[in-house]
Structure formats: structure tokens, C-alpha cells
C-alpha positions in Angstrom: 14.8 -10.0 -18.5 14.6 -9.7 -14.8 12.6 -11.5 -12.1 10.3 -9.2 -10.2 8.5 -10.5 -7.1 5.1 -8.9 -6.8 2.4 -9.9 -4.3 4.1 -13.2 -3.5 4.5 -14.3 -7.2 7.6 -14.1 -9.4 7.2 -12.5 -12.8 9.7 -12.4 -15.7 9.8 -8.8 -16.8 11.4 -7.4 -20.0 12.2 -3.8 -18.9 15.1 -1.4 -19.1 17.0 -1.0 -15.8 15.8 2.7 -15.5 12.1 1.9 -16.2 10.0 3.1 -13.3 8.3 0.3 -11.3 4.9 2.0 -11.8 5.1 1.4 -15.6 5.9 -2.3 -15.2 3.1 -2.7 -12.6 0.5 -1.0 -14.7 1.5 -1.9 -18.3 3.1 -5.3 -18.0 1.5 -6.9 -14.9 -1.9 -5.1 -15.3 -1.9 -4.1 -11.6 -3.7 -0.7 -11.7 -4.2 0.3 -8.1 -1.0 2.3 -8.0 -1.8 5.5 -10.0 0.2 7.8 -12.2 -0.3 11.2 -10.6 2.7 13.4 -11.1 5.5 11.1 -12.3 7.9 13.1 -10.1 7.4 11.4 -6.7 5.5 14.4 -5.3 1.9 13.2 -4.9 2.1 9.7 -3.4 -0.6 8.1 -5.6 1.9 5.6 -6.9 2.9 4.3 -3.5 3.6 0.6 -3.1 5.5 -1.4 -0.4 9.0 -2.8 -1.2 10.4 -5.0 1.5 8.2 -3.4 4.2 8.9 0.2 3.1 6.5 2.6 1.4 8.1 3.7 -1.9 7.0 5.9 -4.8 6.9 3.6 -7.7 6.9 6.3 -10.3 10.5 7.2 -9.4 11.8 3.7 -8.4 13.8 2.2 -11.2 13.6 -1.5 -11.9 17.3 -2.0 -11.3 16.8 -1.3 -7.5 14.2 -4.1 -7.2 16.2 -7.3 -7.9 15.6 -9.8 -5.1 13.1 -7.5 -3.3 9.4 -8.2 -2.6 6.9 -5.7 -4.0 3.4 -5.5 -2.6 0.6 -3.6 -4.3 -2.9 -2.9 -3.0 -4.1 -5.9 -5.1 -1.8 -8.1 -3.0 -3.4 -7.1 0.4 -6.8 -8.6 -0.1 -9.7 -9.3 -2.4 -13.1 -7.8 -3.0 -14.6 -10.8 -1.1 -12.0 -10.7 1.6 -10.5 -7.3 2.0 -7.4 -6.7 4.1 -8.0 -4.8 7.4 -6.7 -1.6 5.8 -9.0 -1.9 2.8 -12.0 -2.8 5.0 -11.3 0.1 7.3 -11.1 2.6 4.5 -14.4 1.3 3.1 -16.2 1.3 6.5 -15.0 4.8 7.3 -15.9 5.9 3.7 -12.5 7.5 3.6 -12.4 7.8 -0.2 -14.1 10.5 -2.2 -12.6 10.6 -5.7 -10.4 7.6 -4.8 -7.3 8.6 -6.9 -4.9 9.1 -3.9 -6.5 6.4 -1.7 -4.5 3.3 -3.0 -1.2 5.1 -2.2 -2.5 6.3 1.2 -3.6 2.7 2.0 -0.2 1.3 1.1 1.7 3.9 3.1 -0.7 3.4 6.1 -0.2 -0.4 5.7 3.6 0.0 5.9 3.2 2.2 9.0 0.9 -0.3 10.7 3.4 -3.1 10.0 6.0 -1.2 12.0 3.8 0.5 14.5 0.5 -1.2 15.5 -0.8 1.7 17.5 0.2 5.0 15.8 -0.9 8.3 17.2 -2.8 10.9 15.0 0.5 12.8 14.7 2.4 9.7 13.5 -0.3 8.9 11.0 -0.3 12.5 9.7 3.5 12.5 9.4 3.5 9.3 7.5 0.8 10.4 5.1 2.2 13.9 4.7 3.8 13.1 1.2 0.3 12.4 -0.2 -1.7 15.0 -2.0 -5.4 14.8 -1.5 -7.8 17.6 -2.4 -11.1 15.9 -1.5 -11.1 16.8 2.2 -11.6 13.3 3.7 -8.6 13.7 6.0 -10.4 13.0 9.2 -12.0 9.9 7.7 -8.6 8.7 6.6 -7.3 9.1 10.2 -10.2 7.2 11.5 -9.7 4.5 8.9 -6.0 4.0 9.9 -7.0 3.7 13.5 -9.8 1.3 12.6 -7.3 -0.8 10.5 -4.9 -0.9 13.5 -7.8 -2.3 15.7 -8.8 -4.8 13.0 -5.2 -6.0 12.6 -4.8 -6.3 16.3 -8.0 -8.3 16.5 -6.9 -10.5 13.7 -3.5 -11.1 15.3 -5.2 -11.9 18.6 -7.5 -14.4 16.9 -4.6 -16.1 15.1 -2.6 -16.3 18.4 -5.6 -17.8 20.2 -6.1 -20.4 17.4 -2.4 -21.3 17.6 -2.4 -21.7 21.4 -5.6 -23.9 21.2 -3.8 -26.5 19.2 
């Protein structure tokens, strides 16, 4: 048994040390946003955030996660209150088939947490590990820029509320 912190909650998980995180997320915790694409860390559809870094959950063994915080797409927002990255992808209609999009959103989220105003080149470089055959790449770029603006607006709003007290 090990304790796994996912989306701000602790879970007791009975998994072998070499079990990929993706299997635990999907099979044990029923968090299905991260997808099984290739199982080799080559497509990006399984991307989640671990301690602020985008990681490929299909090749990340459980033994490496002790004491770390895992964030999945489900942990960013809800249907009623989507996170800025989720809202931006919806507003830009950046998904077509949708299979790769959860991983792209998570990698974009990790990027925006480090760099609130990335250039097109930085976004492309960050999303390069992801395979997408649908052709919505320009919408995805627009969605990441929109999310950056939404996050900036949310941060400004929070700061303004805090200084008004």
C-alpha cells in the first residue's frame, strides 16, 4: 500500500512499485481524462502534472510518486466551473476527436504555470511531444494564448479583491 496524492486528495493505493501511474489513475481511481495511447511515452495522451511538471503517466512508475502531488485534468475544474485552460480549449473549439486534448491541456497548464505569456514558438516546443492527427493545431495555439489571458485576468481579479480588504 502506498499513499498517492491526486488532485489535492490522498488515496491509499495497492499497486506494485513498477505499475504505471496511468493504470492506477484509470483503473483504481476512475480518473479517465489521461488516455492510454501508445504505452511507450511517445504520444502524450497520458500527460498529467506531477509537482508542477508535465509527465507521461504511462511510463511513470508508482515508486517515483511517493510524497508528490499529481494533478489530472479532472483536478483543474468542473463542467460547471472549468479552469481557464479547459474554458479556452472549449471556446476555441480546439478539440476534434478529443483523444490527445487532455494531455495537451495538461502540458499547456504546466507551461502556463511557469510562463504566463508564452510565445507561439514556446507553445509549439512544449506541445511537440504530443501526437495529433486532427489538424486543430492553430486552434490549440489560440486556446493556450486565450488560457494565458484568462489566467492573467483571474490573477488580477484575485489580487484586486485581496487589496480591497
